[in-house]
N, C-alpha and C positions, 0 to 999 in steps of 0.2 A: 103171476102174484108171488113174490117172492118176501113171503113171512116165515124163513125159518128160524132169524132170528132176531128177538125182540131191538127194539133200541137199546142204549145203554142204560136208561132211567129206568128201565124194566127189570136190568138186571139185577142192579144195585140195591136191593129190598133194605128198607132199615129197619132194623132190631125189634120196634114197637111193630109194624107188621107182624114181622115173626111169631111174636106173643100175643098180638090177637086173632092170628091162626089158629093157634093151640087153645084159645079158649072156644071158639067155633067148635072144632070136630079134630081131636089128634091125628086121624089119618087122614083125611083130607091137610092137614097141614104138615105132615110127612110128604105127602105127595106134591105138594105147591113147595116143601123144601127140596126135594129131589127134583124136581123141575128147574128153582134156579139154580142149583149146583150144578146140573146138565149146562143150562144155558151158559152160566160163568163159565165152567171148563171150556164148553166148547167157545166163546167168544177168546181166552187165555190162547187155546190151540192156535186160533185163526190168526192172533195177533203175534204171537211168538212165532209161526212159522216163518 
């Protein structure tokens, strides 16, 4: 099982999804944002290297 990184479609979350997360729970939204940023940065590092 190699699911370390999600497909590109899961990395690029629309702004609507981010605001929707905030409506649910700020802490959960923060964790999701951190996860998105981590995956995004990892993808960029892998692509640029």
